[in-house]
The first five atom37 places (N, CA, C, CB, O) and aatype in JSON, in Angstrom:
{
  "aatype": [12, 0, 16, 0, 9, 2, 10, 11, 3, 0, 1, 9, 6, 13, 11, 16, 15, 15, 6, 9, 11, 2, 10, 10, 5, 6, 19, 0, 2, 15, 10, 7, 12, 3, 10, 15, 2, 13, 10, 9, 15, 16, 0, 19, 5, 11, 0, 11, 6, 9, 5, 11, 6, 6, 2, 9, 10, 16, 10, 15, 11, 11, 6, 17, 11, 0, 13, 8, 6, 10, 10, 3, 0, 14, 11, 6, 14, 15, 11, 3, 10, 13, 10, 10, 12, 11, 10, 6, 7, 13, 15, 11],
  "atom_mask": [
    [1, 1, 1, 1, 1],
    [1, 1, 1, 1, 1],
    [1, 1, 1, 1, 1],
    [1, 1, 1, 1, 1],
    [1, 1, 1, 1, 1],
    [1, 1, 1, 1, 1],
    [1, 1, 1, 1, 1],
    [1, 1, 1, 1, 1],
    [1, 1, 1, 1, 1],
    [1, 1, 1, 1, 1],
    [1, 1, 1, 1, 1],
    [1, 1, 1, 1, 1],
    [1, 1, 1, 1, 1],
    [1, 1, 1, 1, 1],
    [1, 1, 1, 1, 1],
    [1, 1, 1, 1, 1],
    [1, 1, 1, 1, 1],
    [1, 1, 1, 1, 1],
    [1, 1, 1, 1, 1],
    [1, 1, 1, 1, 1],
    [1, 1, 1, 1, 1],
    [1, 1, 1, 1, 1],
    [1, 1, 1, 1, 1],
    [1, 1, 1, 1, 1],
    [1, 1, 1, 1, 1],
    [1, 1, 1, 1, 1],
    [1, 1, 1, 1, 1],
    [1, 1, 1, 1, 1],
    [1, 1, 1, 1, 1],
    [1, 1, 1, 1, 1],
    [1, 1, 1, 1, 1],
    [1, 1, 1, 0, 1],
    [1, 1, 1, 1, 1],
    [1, 1, 1, 1, 1],
    [1, 1, 1, 1, 1],
    [1, 1, 1, 1, 1],
    [1, 1, 1, 1, 1],
    [1, 1, 1, 1, 1],
    [1, 1, 1, 1, 1],
    [1, 1, 1, 1, 1],
    [1, 1, 1, 1, 1],
    [1, 1, 1, 1, 1],
    [1, 1, 1, 1, 1],
    [1, 1, 1, 1, 1],
    [1, 1, 1, 1, 1],
    [1, 1, 1, 1, 1],
    [1, 1, 1, 1, 1],
    [1, 1, 1, 1, 1],
    [1, 1, 1, 1, 1],
    [1, 1, 1, 1, 1],
    [1, 1, 1, 1, 1],
    [1, 1, 1, 1, 1],
    [1, 1, 1, 1, 1],
    [1, 1, 1, 1, 1],
    [1, 1, 1, 1, 1],
    [1, 1, 1, 1, 1],
    [1, 1, 1, 1, 1],
    [1, 1, 1, 1, 1],
    [1, 1, 1, 1, 1],
    [1, 1, 1, 1, 1],
    [1, 1, 1, 1, 1],
    [1, 1, 1, 1, 1],
    [1, 1, 1, 1, 1],
    [1, 1, 1, 1, 1],
    [1, 1, 1, 1, 1],
    [1, 1, 1, 1, 1],
    [1, 1, 1, 1, 1],
    [1, 1, 1, 1, 1],
    [1, 1, 1, 1, 1],
    [1, 1, 1, 1, 1],
    [1, 1, 1, 1, 1],
    [1, 1, 1, 1, 1],
    [1, 1, 1, 1, 1],
    [1, 1, 1, 1, 1],
    [1, 1, 1, 1, 1],
    [1, 1, 1, 1, 1],
    [1, 1, 1, 1, 1],
    [1, 1, 1, 1, 1],
    [1, 1, 1, 1, 1],
    [1, 1, 1, 1, 1],
    [1, 1, 1, 1, 1],
    [1, 1, 1, 1, 1],
    [1, 1, 1, 1, 1],
    [1, 1, 1, 1, 1],
    [1, 1, 1, 1, 1],
    [1, 1, 1, 1, 1],
    [1, 1, 1, 1, 1],
    [1, 1, 1, 1, 1],
    [1, 1, 1, 0, 1],
    [1, 1, 1, 1, 1],
    [1, 1, 1, 1, 1],
    [1, 1, 1, 1, 1]
  ],
  "atom_positions": [
    [[61.44, 85.4, 106.38], [62.07, 85.5, 106.15], [63.35, 87.04, 105.95], [61.54, 84.83, 105.62], [63.07, 87.89, 105.1]],
    [[64.27, 87.16, 106.56], [64.74, 88.7, 106.27], [65.0, 89.3, 104.97], [65.92, 88.94, 106.88], [65.4, 88.58, 104.05]],
    [[64.76, 90.83, 104.78], [64.88, 90.94, 103.44], [66.44, 91.7, 103.29], [63.51, 91.79, 102.81], [66.93, 92.29, 104.25]],
    [[67.14, 91.62, 101.97], [68.26, 92.18, 101.84], [68.01, 93.27, 101.15], [69.18, 91.44, 101.34], [67.13, 93.46, 100.3]],
    [[69.23, 94.34, 101.76], [69.05, 95.61, 101.52], [69.92, 96.1, 100.66], [69.03, 96.27, 102.54], [71.09, 95.82, 100.94]],
    [[69.72, 96.83, 99.55], [70.49, 97.17, 98.34], [71.17, 98.12, 98.5], [69.87, 97.4, 97.27], [70.6, 99.21, 98.48]],
    [[72.63, 98.05, 98.71], [73.2, 98.81, 99.11], [74.1, 99.62, 98.16], [73.66, 98.28, 99.97], [74.96, 100.44, 98.48]],
    [[73.66, 99.18, 96.74], [73.99, 99.44, 95.63], [73.06, 100.79, 94.84], [73.94, 98.12, 95.03], [72.24, 100.73, 93.92]],
    [[73.6, 102.0, 95.65], [72.15, 102.99, 94.96], [73.35, 104.05, 94.46], [70.54, 103.88, 96.43], [73.29, 105.22, 94.84]],
    [[74.33, 103.65, 93.69], [75.22, 104.86, 93.18], [76.02, 104.48, 91.81], [76.37, 105.28, 94.39], [76.68, 103.45, 91.73]],
    [[75.93, 105.22, 90.97], [76.41, 104.36, 89.7], [77.99, 105.22, 88.94], [74.8, 104.36, 88.35], [78.01, 106.29, 88.33]],
    [[78.94, 104.46, 89.21], [80.45, 105.13, 88.46], [80.69, 104.64, 86.93], [81.98, 104.54, 89.39], [80.61, 103.5, 86.46]],
    [[81.02, 105.9, 86.3], [81.34, 105.32, 84.85], [82.35, 106.04, 84.36], [80.2, 105.38, 83.82], [82.55, 107.24, 84.59]],
    [[83.19, 105.1, 83.49], [84.49, 105.49, 82.86], [84.85, 105.23, 81.46], [85.44, 104.92, 83.53], [84.1, 104.36, 81.02]],
    [[85.44, 105.52, 80.86], [85.91, 104.88, 79.4], [87.48, 104.43, 79.95], [85.91, 106.25, 77.81], [88.14, 104.75, 80.94]],
    [[87.72, 103.55, 78.84], [89.37, 103.71, 78.68], [89.81, 102.7, 77.55], [90.28, 103.31, 80.22], [88.99, 102.86, 76.65]],
    [[90.39, 102.08, 77.31], [91.42, 101.53, 75.84], [90.79, 100.03, 75.89], [93.67, 101.51, 76.08], [90.88, 99.4, 76.95]],
    [[90.21, 99.52, 74.91], [90.49, 97.77, 74.64], [91.27, 97.56, 75.43], [91.06, 97.14, 73.28], [90.74, 97.81, 76.51]],
    [[92.5, 97.16, 75.61], [93.58, 97.06, 75.61], [93.97, 96.79, 77.73], [94.1, 98.49, 74.61], [94.41, 95.94, 78.5]],
    [[93.44, 98.16, 77.72], [93.55, 97.87, 79.55], [91.94, 96.77, 80.24], [93.44, 100.05, 80.56], [91.81, 95.91, 81.1]],
    [[90.92, 97.52, 79.18], [90.17, 96.54, 79.71], [89.89, 95.36, 79.86], [89.62, 96.64, 79.57], [89.19, 94.85, 80.73]],
    [[90.79, 94.57, 78.41], [90.74, 93.23, 78.62], [92.09, 92.54, 79.76], [90.79, 92.65, 77.05], [92.23, 91.45, 80.31]],
    [[92.83, 93.71, 79.74], [93.64, 93.36, 80.91], [92.97, 92.9, 82.22], [94.41, 94.47, 81.23], [93.06, 91.83, 82.82]],
    [[92.19, 94.16, 82.51], [91.49, 93.64, 83.68], [90.09, 92.47, 84.19], [91.2, 94.73, 84.02], [89.68, 91.86, 85.17]],
    [[89.79, 92.71, 82.7], [89.03, 91.23, 82.64], [89.6, 90.08, 83.06], [88.7, 90.86, 81.37], [89.17, 89.42, 84.0]],
    [[90.58, 89.8, 82.36], [91.63, 88.53, 82.26], [91.69, 88.58, 84.24], [93.66, 89.01, 81.06], [91.06, 87.85, 85.01]],
    [[92.72, 89.75, 84.6], [92.64, 89.82, 85.67], [91.62, 89.14, 87.02], [92.67, 90.79, 85.47], [91.76, 88.26, 87.87]],
    [[90.58, 90.11, 86.63], [89.18, 89.88, 87.31], [88.5, 88.04, 87.32], [88.03, 91.02, 86.29], [88.0, 87.51, 88.31]],
    [[88.63, 87.52, 86.25], [88.48, 86.16, 85.68], [89.34, 85.17, 86.15], [88.63, 86.17, 84.34], [88.91, 84.02, 86.24]],
    [[90.93, 85.56, 86.57], [91.39, 84.59, 86.53], [91.31, 84.82, 88.6], [92.86, 84.47, 85.38], [92.11, 84.17, 89.26]],
    [[90.65, 85.45, 89.06], [90.43, 85.52, 90.9], [88.68, 85.13, 90.91], [90.84, 87.65, 91.81], [87.95, 85.12, 91.91]],
    [[88.29, 84.83, 89.47], [87.21, 83.97, 89.96], [85.49, 85.57, 90.31], [0.0, 0.0, 0.0], [84.33, 85.37, 90.68]],
    [[86.17, 86.85, 89.96], [85.81, 87.68, 89.77], [84.78, 88.07, 88.86], [86.56, 88.02, 89.75], [84.92, 87.5, 87.78]],
    [[83.59, 89.0, 88.91], [83.35, 89.86, 87.35], [83.82, 91.06, 87.58], [81.75, 90.1, 86.74], [84.13, 91.43, 88.71]],
    [[83.91, 91.64, 86.73], [85.23, 92.86, 86.39], [84.51, 94.14, 87.47], [85.35, 93.55, 84.1], [85.13, 94.85, 88.26]],
    [[83.21, 94.15, 87.24], [82.62, 95.36, 88.3], [83.43, 94.97, 89.55], [80.72, 95.33, 88.67], [84.4, 95.68, 89.84]],
    [[83.18, 94.08, 90.2], [83.65, 93.63, 91.89], [84.92, 93.85, 91.87], [83.44, 91.99, 92.48], [85.55, 94.29, 92.83]],
    [[85.4, 93.58, 90.78], [87.01, 93.2, 90.96], [87.35, 95.06, 90.61], [87.84, 91.61, 89.43], [88.02, 95.65, 91.47]],
    [[87.14, 95.41, 90.06], [87.46, 96.87, 90.43], [86.91, 98.1, 91.43], [87.34, 97.33, 89.4], [87.41, 99.22, 91.56]],
    [[85.85, 97.6, 92.02], [85.38, 98.1, 93.22], [86.14, 97.89, 94.28], [84.25, 97.66, 93.5], [86.65, 98.75, 95.01]],
    [[86.24, 96.26, 94.37], [87.18, 95.82, 95.58], [88.57, 96.56, 95.29], [87.4, 94.05, 95.66], [88.92, 97.6, 95.84]],
    [[89.11, 96.05, 94.6], [90.58, 96.94, 94.42], [90.52, 98.02, 94.39], [91.36, 96.83, 93.38], [91.36, 98.36, 95.22]],
    [[89.71, 99.68, 93.63], [89.75, 100.94, 94.21], [89.25, 100.86, 95.8], [88.85, 101.92, 93.3], [89.88, 101.63, 96.51]],
    [[88.46, 100.25, 96.34], [88.64, 100.46, 97.69], [89.36, 100.32, 98.46], [88.16, 100.17, 98.14], [89.62, 101.08, 99.4]],
    [[89.98, 98.91, 98.08], [91.13, 98.59, 98.79], [92.76, 99.65, 98.9], [91.35, 97.23, 98.11], [93.54, 99.77, 99.85]],
    [[92.8, 100.19, 97.68], [93.66, 101.38, 97.3], [93.1, 102.64, 97.96], [93.71, 101.57, 95.72], [93.99, 103.39, 98.34]],
    [[91.94, 103.03, 98.16], [91.68, 104.43, 98.35], [91.75, 104.38, 99.82], [90.29, 105.03, 97.72], [91.75, 105.48, 100.36]],
    [[91.85, 102.88, 100.95], [91.68, 102.36, 102.46], [93.25, 102.92, 102.75], [91.31, 100.36, 102.75], [93.63, 103.74, 103.58]],
    [[94.05, 102.1, 101.65], [95.42, 102.48, 102.24], [95.9, 104.16, 102.4], [96.47, 101.74, 101.26], [96.51, 104.79, 103.26]],
    [[95.4, 104.45, 101.34], [95.57, 106.09, 100.68], [94.92, 106.76, 101.82], [94.66, 106.52, 99.0], [95.62, 107.65, 102.31]],
    [[94.16, 106.64, 102.2], [93.59, 107.25, 103.5], [94.15, 107.3, 104.85], [92.52, 106.7, 103.72], [94.26, 108.24, 105.64]],
    [[94.61, 105.6, 104.99], [95.54, 105.51, 106.24], [96.97, 106.13, 106.2], [95.75, 104.07, 106.57], [97.56, 106.72, 107.1]],
    [[97.38, 105.86, 104.98], [98.73, 106.76, 105.06], [98.42, 108.3, 105.33], [99.6, 106.65, 103.59], [99.2, 108.87, 106.09]],
    [[97.56, 108.92, 104.88], [97.33, 110.21, 105.01], [97.41, 110.77, 106.48], [96.1, 110.45, 104.42], [97.89, 111.81, 106.93]],
    [[96.49, 109.26, 107.35], [95.98, 109.96, 108.83], [97.35, 109.8, 109.94], [94.35, 108.92, 109.58], [97.44, 110.25, 111.08]],
    [[98.35, 108.99, 109.16], [99.37, 108.87, 110.02], [101.0, 109.99, 109.92], [99.63, 107.31, 109.78], [101.68, 110.32, 108.95]],
    [[101.11, 110.22, 111.02], [102.33, 111.15, 111.14], [103.37, 110.77, 111.29], [102.35, 111.91, 111.97], [103.64, 110.15, 112.31]],
    [[104.32, 111.0, 110.31], [105.44, 110.23, 110.49], [106.97, 111.57, 110.84], [105.54, 109.14, 108.85], [107.36, 112.65, 110.39]],
    [[107.28, 110.78, 111.68], [108.63, 111.85, 112.28], [109.88, 111.64, 111.65], [109.05, 111.64, 113.9], [109.75, 110.6, 111.0]],
    [[110.74, 111.98, 111.54], [112.15, 111.3, 112.03], [112.75, 111.23, 113.44], [113.17, 111.95, 111.36], [112.18, 111.63, 114.46]],
    [[113.94, 110.7, 113.38], [114.6, 110.6, 114.74], [114.62, 111.62, 115.58], [115.82, 110.3, 114.67], [114.21, 111.56, 116.74]],
    [[115.28, 112.93, 114.84], [115.64, 114.42, 115.67], [114.43, 114.72, 115.72], [116.59, 115.7, 114.99], [114.32, 115.22, 116.84]],
    [[112.94, 114.74, 114.99], [111.85, 115.18, 115.47], [110.79, 114.66, 116.47], [111.4, 115.37, 114.61], [109.72, 115.2, 116.76]],
    [[111.33, 113.46, 116.94], [110.81, 112.36, 117.5], [111.47, 112.93, 118.74], [111.14, 110.83, 116.9], [110.81, 113.55, 119.58]],
    [[112.91, 112.71, 118.88], [113.38, 113.18, 120.3], [112.89, 114.45, 120.43], [114.93, 113.19, 120.55], [112.63, 114.67, 121.61]],
    [[112.65, 115.42, 119.67], [112.51, 116.85, 120.47], [110.76, 116.83, 120.84], [113.06, 118.47, 119.26], [110.13, 117.61, 121.55]],
    [[110.27, 115.67, 120.1], [108.76, 115.99, 120.32], [108.7, 114.98, 122.09], [107.48, 115.18, 118.6], [108.1, 115.42, 123.07]],
    [[109.3, 113.91, 122.07], [109.63, 113.3, 123.52], [110.18, 114.25, 124.14], [110.54, 112.09, 123.63], [109.37, 114.58, 125.01]],
    [[111.23, 114.99, 124.21], [111.88, 116.17, 124.73], [110.48, 116.74, 125.75], [112.47, 117.33, 123.29], [110.2, 116.59, 126.94]],
    [[109.78, 117.49, 124.54], [108.62, 118.4, 124.99], [107.59, 117.95, 125.89], [107.91, 118.82, 123.91], [107.07, 118.65, 126.76]],
    [[107.31, 116.67, 125.63], [106.33, 116.02, 126.55], [107.01, 115.77, 128.04], [105.83, 114.58, 125.86], [106.35, 115.82, 129.08]],
    [[108.59, 115.47, 128.0], [108.79, 115.22, 129.54], [108.75, 116.65, 130.48], [110.35, 114.45, 129.75], [108.55, 117.02, 131.64]],
    [[109.09, 117.22, 129.05], [109.43, 118.7, 130.19], [108.09, 120.37, 129.95], [111.66, 119.49, 129.47], [108.2, 121.56, 129.63]],
    [[107.2, 119.62, 130.27], [106.04, 120.3, 130.03], [106.28, 121.86, 130.51], [104.85, 119.56, 130.78], [106.79, 122.16, 131.58]],
    [[105.82, 122.82, 129.52], [106.02, 124.44, 129.85], [104.57, 124.88, 131.2], [105.72, 125.56, 127.9], [103.44, 124.44, 131.02]],
    [[104.89, 125.75, 132.41], [103.71, 126.02, 132.96], [103.1, 127.03, 131.66], [103.9, 126.73, 134.57], [103.75, 127.64, 130.8]],
    [[101.46, 126.92, 131.89], [100.56, 127.3, 130.93], [100.79, 129.05, 130.83], [98.98, 126.74, 131.41], [100.91, 129.77, 131.82]],
    [[100.81, 129.42, 129.73], [100.6, 130.79, 129.78], [99.61, 132.18, 130.43], [100.54, 130.76, 128.83], [98.59, 131.96, 131.09]],
    [[99.95, 133.16, 130.21], [98.83, 133.69, 131.12], [97.5, 133.66, 130.29], [99.16, 135.25, 131.64], [96.41, 133.94, 130.79]],
    [[97.67, 133.32, 129.13], [96.44, 133.64, 127.98], [95.56, 131.74, 128.27], [97.43, 134.05, 125.66], [94.34, 131.63, 128.32]],
    [[96.18, 130.95, 128.36], [96.08, 129.38, 128.51], [95.58, 129.27, 129.89], [97.55, 128.51, 128.31], [94.91, 128.25, 130.07]],
    [[95.72, 130.11, 131.0], [95.43, 130.03, 132.17], [94.12, 130.77, 132.17], [96.47, 130.49, 133.02], [93.24, 130.11, 132.73]],
    [[93.71, 131.93, 131.71], [92.54, 132.54, 131.08], [91.72, 131.66, 130.85], [92.73, 133.21, 129.96], [90.61, 131.51, 131.36]],
    [[92.3, 130.95, 129.96], [91.05, 129.98, 129.13], [90.64, 128.91, 129.84], [91.48, 129.28, 127.72], [89.48, 128.53, 129.99]],
    [[91.53, 128.48, 130.24], [91.07, 127.41, 131.34], [90.4, 127.2, 132.25], [91.6, 127.1, 131.85], [89.93, 126.14, 132.66]],
    [[90.28, 128.78, 132.82], [89.0, 129.21, 133.84], [88.04, 129.69, 132.87], [89.32, 130.48, 135.06], [87.69, 130.77, 133.35]],
    [[87.68, 129.59, 132.25], [86.21, 129.83, 131.55], [85.33, 128.72, 132.04], [86.23, 129.78, 129.82], [85.63, 127.62, 132.5]],
    [[84.17, 129.3, 131.84], [82.71, 128.21, 131.82], [83.14, 127.01, 131.02], [81.16, 128.94, 130.95], [83.96, 127.07, 130.11]],
    [[82.42, 125.74, 131.49], [82.39, 124.33, 130.46], [84.1, 124.36, 130.54], [0.0, 0.0, 0.0], [84.12, 124.16, 129.33]],
    [[85.63, 124.44, 130.91], [86.47, 124.38, 130.95], [86.63, 123.19, 132.55], [86.9, 125.78, 130.68], [86.64, 123.51, 133.74]],
    [[86.74, 121.92, 131.94], [87.21, 120.94, 133.13], [88.37, 120.91, 133.34], [86.94, 119.65, 133.05], [88.94, 121.22, 132.29]],
    [[89.22, 120.66, 134.27], [90.54, 120.55, 135.0], [90.55, 118.72, 134.98], [90.51, 121.46, 136.83], [91.48, 118.1, 135.5]]
  ]
}
């Protein structure tokens, strides 16, 4: 039989008001979850949303057009870039 791996190796503690705790407990109960699992799953979901938003680059139509034009009409490499490309380890 395989042994279960205990992934719970860290603890988070915080204080809140009784009113907020009761609200969170009610919502957790309505979802059939205990308070800890509700708080963790909700926090993880929100953290992933924020992380995803921080990794997305958003451009206006004007910025996108300018970016697209740069891609369509690349410039010749500068002298410095040309020298850099000649360094050992740079593959074409």
